[in-house]
DSSP file (Angstrom, degrees, kcal/mol; ACC not computed):
  #  RESIDUE AA STRUCTURE BP1 BP2  ACC     N-H-->O    O-->H-N    N-H-->O    O-->H-N    TCO  KAPPA ALPHA  PHI   PSI    X-CA   Y-CA   Z-CA
    1    1 A X              0   0    0      0, 0.0     5,-0.0     0, 0.0     2,-0.0   0.000 360.0 360.0 360.0 136.5   -0.1  -32.0  -10.1
    2    2 A X    >   -     0   0    0      1,-0.1     3,-1.4     2,-0.0     0, 0.0  -0.308 360.0-116.7 -72.9 158.0   -1.6  -32.3  -13.5
    3    3 A X  G >  S+     0   0    0      1,-0.3     3,-1.4     2,-0.2    -1,-0.1   0.767 112.5  63.8 -67.7 -25.3   -0.6  -30.0  -16.4
    4    4 A X  G 3  S+     0   0    0      1,-0.3    -1,-0.3     9,-0.0    -2,-0.0   0.608  97.9  56.9 -75.1  -8.2   -4.1  -28.5  -16.6
    5    5 A X  G <  S+     0   0    0     -3,-1.4     8,-2.3     2,-0.1     2,-0.3   0.149  97.8  81.1-102.0  17.9   -3.7  -27.1  -13.1
    6    6 A X  B <  S-A   12   0A   0     -3,-1.4     6,-0.2     6,-0.2     2,-0.1  -0.898  72.7-132.6-120.9 150.6   -0.5  -25.2  -14.1
    7    7 A X    >   -     0   0    0      4,-2.7     3,-1.9    -2,-0.3    -2,-0.1  -0.306  44.5 -84.8 -89.0-176.2   -0.2  -21.9  -15.8
    8    8 A X  T 3  S+     0   0    0      1,-0.3    -1,-0.0     2,-0.1    -2,-0.0   0.774 129.1  53.4 -63.0 -26.9    2.2  -21.3  -18.8
    9    9 A X  T 3  S-     0   0    0      2,-0.1    -1,-0.3     3,-0.0     3,-0.1   0.405 119.3-107.7 -88.8   2.7    5.1  -20.6  -16.5
   10   10 A X  S <  S+     0   0    0     -3,-1.9     2,-0.2     1,-0.3    -2,-0.1   0.454  76.4 134.4  87.0   0.4    4.6  -23.9  -14.7
   11   11 A X        -     0   0    0      1,-0.1    -4,-2.7    -5,-0.0    -1,-0.3  -0.576  64.9 -99.0 -81.7 146.6    3.3  -22.3  -11.5
   12   12 A X  B     -A    6   0A   0     -6,-0.2    -6,-0.2    -2,-0.2     2,-0.2  -0.377  37.7-122.7 -65.5 141.5    0.2  -23.8   -9.9
   13   13 A X        -     0   0    0     -8,-2.3     2,-0.3     1,-0.1    -1,-0.1  -0.483  30.5 -97.9 -79.2 154.3   -3.1  -22.1  -10.7
   14   14 A X        -     0   0    0     -2,-0.2     2,-0.2     1,-0.0    -1,-0.1  -0.581  43.1-145.2 -71.0 129.4   -5.3  -20.7   -7.9
   15   15 A X        +     0   0    0     -2,-0.3     2,-0.2     2,-0.0    -1,-0.0  -0.639  53.6  42.7 -97.1 156.9   -8.0  -23.2   -7.3
   16   16 A X  S    S-     0   0    0     -2,-0.2     2,-0.3     2,-0.0    -2,-0.0  -0.634  94.5 -35.3 109.1-168.3  -11.5  -22.4   -6.3
   17   17 A X        -     0   0    0     -2,-0.2     2,-0.3     3,-0.0    -2,-0.0  -0.684  50.0-143.7 -96.8 145.8  -14.0  -19.8   -7.4
   18   18 A X        -     0   0    0     -2,-0.3     2,-0.4     9,-0.0     9,-0.1  -0.679  30.3 -99.2 -98.2 156.5  -13.2  -16.3   -8.5
   19   19 A X  E     -B   26   0B   0      7,-0.7     7,-2.9    -2,-0.3     2,-0.4  -0.658  47.5-149.3 -68.8 128.9  -15.3  -13.2   -8.0
   20   20 A X  E     -B   25   0B   0     -2,-0.4     2,-0.4     5,-0.2     5,-0.2  -0.854  21.2-179.8-109.2 140.7  -17.1  -12.7  -11.2
   21   21 A X  E >  S-B   24   0B   0      3,-2.7     3,-1.1    -2,-0.4    -2,-0.0  -0.969  78.0 -12.7-137.7 121.9  -18.2   -9.5  -12.8
   22   22 A X  T 3  S-     0   0    0     -2,-0.4     3,-0.1     1,-0.2    -1,-0.1   0.906 129.0 -55.7  51.0  46.7  -20.0   -9.4  -16.1
   23   23 A X  T 3  S+     0   0    0      1,-0.2     2,-0.3    13,-0.0    -1,-0.2   0.667 119.3 101.9  64.4  21.2  -19.1  -13.1  -16.7
   24   24 A X  E <  S-B   21   0B   0     -3,-1.1    -3,-2.7    12,-0.0    -1,-0.2  -0.982  77.3-102.7-131.4 147.2  -15.3  -12.5  -16.3
   25   25 A X  E     -B   20   0B   0     -2,-0.3    11,-2.2    -5,-0.2     2,-0.4  -0.376  27.0-161.6 -67.9 144.1  -13.1  -13.2  -13.3
   26   26 A X  E     +BC  19  35B   0     -7,-2.9    -7,-0.7     9,-0.2     2,-0.4  -0.983  16.1 175.8-128.1 116.3  -12.0  -10.2  -11.1
   27   27 A X  E     - C   0  34B   0      7,-2.8     7,-3.3    -2,-0.4     2,-0.4  -0.969  13.2-165.6-129.4 135.8   -8.9  -10.9   -8.9
   28   28 A X  E     + C   0  33B   0     -2,-0.4     2,-0.4     5,-0.2     5,-0.2  -0.981   9.4 174.1-122.5 133.2   -7.0   -8.7   -6.6
   29   29 A X  E >   - C   0  32B   0      3,-2.7     3,-1.7    -2,-0.4     2,-0.3  -0.927  67.3 -50.8-134.6 110.5   -3.5   -9.4   -5.1
   30   30 A X  T 3  S-     0   0    0     -2,-0.4     0, 0.0     1,-0.2     0, 0.0  -0.473 123.4 -15.8  64.2-124.5   -2.0   -6.5   -3.2
   31   31 A X  T 3  S+     0   0    0     -2,-0.3    17,-3.1    -3,-0.1     2,-0.5   0.197 119.6  91.5 -97.9  15.3   -2.2   -3.3   -5.3
   32   32 A X  E <   -CD  29  47B   0     -3,-1.7    -3,-2.7    15,-0.2     2,-0.5  -0.945  52.4-170.5-115.9 129.8   -2.9   -5.2   -8.5
   33   33 A X  E     -CD  28  46B   0     13,-2.9    13,-3.1    -2,-0.5     2,-0.4  -0.980   5.2-166.4-118.5 126.0   -6.4   -5.9   -9.8
   34   34 A X  E     -CD  27  45B   0     -7,-3.3    -7,-2.8    -2,-0.5     2,-0.4  -0.934   6.3-178.5-113.7 134.8   -6.8   -8.2  -12.9
   35   35 A X  E     +CD  26  44B   0      9,-2.8     9,-3.1    -2,-0.4    -9,-0.2  -0.995  35.5  58.2-134.1 128.2  -10.0   -8.5  -14.8
   36   36 A X  S    S-     0   0    0    -11,-2.2     2,-0.6    -2,-0.4   -11,-0.2  -0.641  77.8 -73.4 140.2 167.1  -10.8  -10.7  -17.7
   37   37 A X    >   -     0   0    0      5,-0.3     3,-2.1    -2,-0.2     5,-0.1  -0.823  30.8-145.6 -95.0 122.3  -10.9  -14.2  -19.1
   38   38 A X  T 3  S+     0   0    0     -2,-0.6    -1,-0.1     1,-0.3     5,-0.1   0.594  98.1  64.4 -66.8  -9.8   -7.4  -15.7  -19.7
   39   39 A X  T 3  S+     0   0    0      3,-0.1    -1,-0.3    31,-0.0     2,-0.1   0.580  91.5  80.0 -86.8 -10.1   -8.9  -17.5  -22.7
   40   40 A X  S <  S-     0   0    0     -3,-2.1    30,-0.1     2,-0.1    60,-0.0  -0.461  93.4-111.4 -89.9 169.1   -9.6  -14.2  -24.5
   41   41 A X  S    S+     0   0    0     -2,-0.1    29,-2.9    29,-0.1    30,-0.4   0.813  94.2  33.0 -72.8 -30.4   -6.9  -12.2  -26.3
   42   42 A X  E     - E   0  69B   0     27,-0.3    -5,-0.3    28,-0.1     2,-0.3  -0.905  58.8-171.8-129.5 153.8   -6.8   -9.3  -23.8
   43   43 A X  E     - E   0  68B   0     25,-2.2    25,-2.3    -2,-0.3     2,-0.4  -0.910  24.9-117.6-134.2 166.0   -7.2   -8.6  -20.1
   44   44 A X  E     -DE  35  67B   0     -9,-3.1    -9,-2.8    -2,-0.3     2,-0.4  -0.890  23.6-169.6-106.8 133.6   -7.4   -5.5  -17.9
   45   45 A X  E     -DE  34  66B   0     21,-3.1    21,-2.3    -2,-0.4     2,-0.5  -0.991   2.9-167.7-124.6 127.3   -4.9   -4.7  -15.2
   46   46 A X  E     -DE  33  65B   0    -13,-3.1   -13,-2.9    -2,-0.4     2,-0.6  -0.965   4.7-164.4-112.5 126.0   -5.3   -1.9  -12.7
   47   47 A X  E     -DE  32  64B   0     17,-2.5    17,-2.7    -2,-0.5     2,-0.6  -0.949  13.1-142.9-113.5 115.9   -2.2   -1.0  -10.6
   48   48 A X  E     + E   0  63B   0    -17,-3.1    15,-0.2    -2,-0.6     3,-0.1  -0.691  22.8 174.7 -82.0 117.9   -3.0    1.1   -7.5
   49   49 A X        +     0   0    0     13,-2.9     2,-0.3    -2,-0.6    14,-0.2   0.779  61.3   6.5 -94.1 -31.8   -0.1    3.7   -7.1
   50   50 A X        -     0   0    0     12,-1.3    11,-3.3     2,-0.0     2,-0.3  -0.977  58.9-145.5-151.1 162.5   -1.4    5.7   -4.1
   51   51 A X  E     -G   60   0C   0     -2,-0.3     2,-0.3     9,-0.3     9,-0.2  -0.848   8.0-164.2-124.3 160.1   -4.2    5.9   -1.5
   52   52 A X  E     -G   59   0C   0      7,-2.6     7,-3.2    -2,-0.3     2,-0.5  -0.920  25.1-112.0-136.5 166.3   -6.1    8.7    0.2
   53   53 A X  E     +G   58   0C   0     -2,-0.3     2,-0.4     5,-0.2     5,-0.2  -0.888  31.3 176.4-105.2 126.4   -8.2    8.8    3.3
   54   54 A X  E >  S-G   57   0C   0      3,-2.8     3,-2.1    -2,-0.5    -2,-0.0  -0.990  74.4 -16.7-129.2 122.4  -12.0    9.5    3.0
   55   55 A X  T 3  S-     0   0    0     -2,-0.4    -1,-0.1     1,-0.3     3,-0.1   0.850 129.4 -52.4  52.3  38.5  -14.2    9.4    6.0
   56   56 A X  T 3  S+     0   0    0      1,-0.2     2,-0.4     0, 0.0    -1,-0.3   0.485 116.4 113.8  80.7   3.1  -11.5    7.6    8.0
   57   57 A X  E <   -G   54   0C   0     -3,-2.1    -3,-2.8     2,-0.0     2,-0.6  -0.879  67.4-126.8-110.9 140.8  -11.1    4.9    5.3
   58   58 A X  E     +G   53   0C   0     -2,-0.4     2,-0.3    -5,-0.2    -5,-0.2  -0.750  38.3 176.2 -83.0 119.2   -8.1    4.2    3.1
   59   59 A X  E     -G   52   0C   0     -7,-3.2    -7,-2.6    -2,-0.6    25,-0.1  -0.933  36.4 -93.5-127.2 149.4   -9.2    4.2   -0.6
   60   60 A X  E     +G   51   0C   0     -2,-0.3    25,-0.5    -9,-0.2    -9,-0.3  -0.313  43.9 169.6 -59.7 140.3   -7.3    3.9   -3.9
   61   61 A X        +     0   0    0    -11,-3.3    23,-3.8     1,-0.4     2,-0.4   0.659  58.5  34.6-115.5 -82.0   -6.4    7.2   -5.4
   62   62 A X  E    S- F   0  83B   0     21,-0.2   -13,-2.9   -12,-0.1   -12,-1.3  -0.687  70.8-178.9 -84.7 126.7   -4.0    7.2   -8.4
   63   63 A X  E     -EF  48  82B   0     19,-2.6    19,-2.2    -2,-0.4     2,-0.5  -0.990  23.2-142.6-133.8 130.7   -4.5    4.1  -10.6
   64   64 A X  E     -EF  47  81B   0    -17,-2.7   -17,-2.5    -2,-0.4     2,-0.5  -0.788  19.5-155.4 -88.3 129.7   -2.7    2.9  -13.8
   65   65 A X  E     +EF  46  80B   0     15,-3.5    15,-2.1    -2,-0.5     2,-0.4  -0.917  16.7 174.4-108.7 129.6   -5.0    1.3  -16.3
   66   66 A X  E     -EF  45  79B   0    -21,-2.3   -21,-3.1    -2,-0.5     2,-0.6  -0.995  23.8-160.7-138.1 132.7   -3.6   -1.2  -18.8
   67   67 A X  E     +EF  44  78B   0     11,-2.6    10,-3.2    -2,-0.4    11,-1.4  -0.966  32.3 176.5-103.6 121.0   -5.2   -3.4  -21.4
   68   68 A X  E     -EF  43  76B   0    -25,-2.3   -25,-2.2    -2,-0.6     2,-0.2  -0.835  35.4 -95.7-126.6 160.1   -2.6   -6.1  -22.2
   69   69 A X  E     -E   42   0B   0      6,-2.1   -27,-0.3     3,-0.6     6,-0.2  -0.536  27.5-139.1 -71.9 140.2   -2.3   -9.2  -24.3
   70   70 A X  S    S+     0   0    0    -29,-2.9     3,-0.4    -2,-0.2    -1,-0.1   0.904 101.0  49.5 -66.8 -42.5   -3.1  -12.4  -22.4
   71   71 A X  S    S+     0   0    0    -30,-0.4     2,-0.4     1,-0.3    -1,-0.2   0.886 128.5  19.0 -66.8 -40.3   -0.3  -14.3  -24.0
   72   72 A X    >   -     0   0    0      3,-0.1     3,-2.3     1,-0.1    -3,-0.6  -0.851  65.6-169.3-135.3  96.9    2.4  -11.7  -23.4
   73   73 A X  T 3  S+     0   0    0     -2,-0.4    -3,-0.1    -3,-0.4    -1,-0.1   0.482  83.1  72.3 -72.1   0.4    1.4   -9.2  -20.7
   74   74 A X  T 3  S+     0   0    0      1,-0.1     2,-1.0    -6,-0.1    -1,-0.3   0.598  78.6  87.3 -82.2 -13.2    4.4   -7.0  -21.7
   75   75 A X    <   -     0   0    0     -3,-2.3    -6,-2.1    -6,-0.2     2,-0.5  -0.770  69.4-163.7 -89.9 101.3    2.4   -6.1  -24.8
   76   76 A X  E     -F   68   0B   0     -2,-1.0    -8,-0.2    -8,-0.2     3,-0.1  -0.760  15.6-176.2 -91.5 124.1    0.3   -3.1  -23.7
   77   77 A X  E    S-     0   0B   0    -10,-3.2     2,-0.3    -2,-0.5    -9,-0.2   0.856  73.6  -1.1 -85.6 -40.6   -2.6   -2.3  -26.1
   78   78 A X  E     -F   67   0B   0    -11,-1.4   -11,-2.6     2,-0.0    -1,-0.3  -0.990  66.3-177.0-153.0 145.1   -3.8    0.8  -24.2
   79   79 A X  E     +F   66   0B   0     -2,-0.3     2,-0.3   -13,-0.2   -13,-0.2  -0.998  12.7 143.0-147.2 145.7   -2.7    2.6  -21.0
   80   80 A X  E     -F   65   0B   0    -15,-2.1   -15,-3.5    -2,-0.3     2,-0.4  -0.962  34.8-118.6-165.8 178.0   -3.8    5.6  -18.9
   81   81 A X  E     +F   64   0B   0     -2,-0.3     2,-0.3   -17,-0.2   -17,-0.2  -0.996  27.0 173.5-134.3 138.0   -4.1    6.9  -15.4
   82   82 A X  E     -F   63   0B   0    -19,-2.2   -19,-2.6    -2,-0.4     2,-0.5  -0.912  31.8-114.4-136.1 163.2   -7.2    8.0  -13.5
   83   83 A X  E    S+F   62   0B   0     -2,-0.3     4,-0.3   -21,-0.2   -21,-0.2  -0.889  81.9  20.7 -99.9 127.3   -8.0    9.0  -10.0
   84   84 A X  S  > S-     0   0    0    -23,-3.8     4,-2.2    -2,-0.5     5,-0.2   0.361  77.9-107.5  91.5 137.8  -10.3    6.7   -8.0
   85   85 A X  H  > S+     0   0    0    -25,-0.5     4,-2.8     1,-0.2     5,-0.3   0.868 114.8  56.5 -65.2 -39.0  -11.1    3.0   -8.5
   86   86 A X  H  > S+     0   0    0      2,-0.2     4,-2.0     1,-0.2    -1,-0.2   0.946 112.5  40.2 -60.1 -50.6  -14.6    3.7   -9.9
   87   87 A X  H  > S+     0   0    0     -4,-0.3     4,-2.4     2,-0.2     5,-0.2   0.914 116.6  50.0 -66.3 -43.6  -13.4    5.9  -12.7
   88   88 A X  H  X S+     0   0    0     -4,-2.2     4,-2.6     1,-0.2    -2,-0.2   0.920 112.6  46.3 -62.3 -45.3  -10.4    3.8  -13.5
   89   89 A X  H  X S+     0   0    0     -4,-2.8     4,-2.5     2,-0.2    -1,-0.2   0.886 110.9  53.8 -66.4 -38.3  -12.4    0.5  -13.7
   90   90 A X  H  X S+     0   0    0     -4,-2.0     4,-1.7    -5,-0.3    -2,-0.2   0.939 112.6  42.2 -60.4 -49.0  -15.1    2.2  -15.8
   91   91 A X  H  X S+     0   0    0     -4,-2.4     4,-2.6     1,-0.2     5,-0.2   0.921 113.3  54.0 -63.3 -43.5  -12.5    3.4  -18.4
   92   92 A X  H  X S+     0   0    0     -4,-2.6     4,-2.6    -5,-0.2    -2,-0.2   0.888 105.8  52.2 -59.3 -41.7  -10.7    0.0  -18.2
   93   93 A X  H  X S+     0   0    0     -4,-2.5     4,-2.4     2,-0.2    -1,-0.2   0.915 111.1  47.2 -61.1 -43.6  -13.9   -1.9  -19.0
   94   94 A X  H  X S+     0   0    0     -4,-1.7     4,-2.4     2,-0.2    -2,-0.2   0.934 113.3  48.0 -63.9 -46.5  -14.6    0.3  -22.0
   95   95 A X  H  X S+     0   0    0     -4,-2.6     4,-2.4     2,-0.2    -2,-0.2   0.894 111.8  50.1 -62.6 -40.5  -11.1   -0.1  -23.3
   96   96 A X  H  X S+     0   0    0     -4,-2.6     4,-2.7    -5,-0.2     5,-0.2   0.936 111.2  47.9 -64.0 -46.4  -11.1   -3.8  -22.8
   97   97 A X  H  X S+     0   0    0     -4,-2.4     4,-2.4     1,-0.2    -2,-0.2   0.893 111.8  51.0 -62.2 -39.6  -14.4   -4.2  -24.7
   98   98 A X  H  X S+     0   0    0     -4,-2.4     4,-2.3     2,-0.2    -1,-0.2   0.930 111.7  46.9 -62.8 -45.5  -13.1   -2.1  -27.5
   99   99 A X  H  X S+     0   0    0     -4,-2.4     4,-1.6     1,-0.2    -2,-0.2   0.915 114.8  46.0 -63.8 -43.4   -9.9   -4.2  -27.8
  100  100 A X  H  X S+     0   0    0     -4,-2.7     4,-1.2     1,-0.2    -1,-0.2   0.869 112.4  51.9 -67.9 -35.7  -11.8   -7.4  -27.7
  101  101 A X  H  X S+     0   0    0     -4,-2.4     4,-1.2    -5,-0.2     3,-0.2   0.888 108.0  50.6 -67.3 -40.0  -14.3   -6.1  -30.3
  102  102 A X  H  < S+     0   0    0     -4,-2.3    -1,-0.2     1,-0.2    -2,-0.2   0.853 106.3  56.8 -64.7 -34.8  -11.6   -5.0  -32.7
  103  103 A X  H  < S+     0   0    0     -4,-1.6    -1,-0.2     1,-0.2    -2,-0.2   0.838 107.4  47.8 -66.2 -32.8  -10.1   -8.5  -32.4
  104  104 A X  H  <        0   0    0     -4,-1.2    -1,-0.2     1,-0.2    -2,-0.2   0.743 360.0 360.0 -79.7 -23.8  -13.3  -10.1  -33.5
  105  105 A X     <        0   0    0     -4,-1.2    -1,-0.2    -3,-0.1    -2,-0.2   0.480 360.0 360.0 -73.5 360.0  -13.8   -7.7  -36.5
C-alpha cells in the first residue's frame, strides 16, 4: 500500500467517497461523528452519549461537542454538551467556523 493511502499512524485510510456537507466530509462510526477537512487546522467531533425514543425511533439525545486540532486531537479548542443532534451539530458548525476564521486572521 502506498504511503499516500495511509494516515499519520500508519493505518490504511478509508477509500471511496465521503458524505459531504458544505464542502467538508461528514463521517459517522458508531456513536462518533466527525466533520471537517483533515487538511484544515480544526475538525468537529460529536460524541453521542445517550439516546431517547421518539415516535418509536431511537434518536440521539445527549451529545458532546468538541472542536479539536487536526494534528493532535487531544488538543480541544472548544467543548460543550447539547440535547439533540440538530442543536449539537448547529452549535458545532458555528464553533468550527469561528476556530477556522481565527486561524486565518
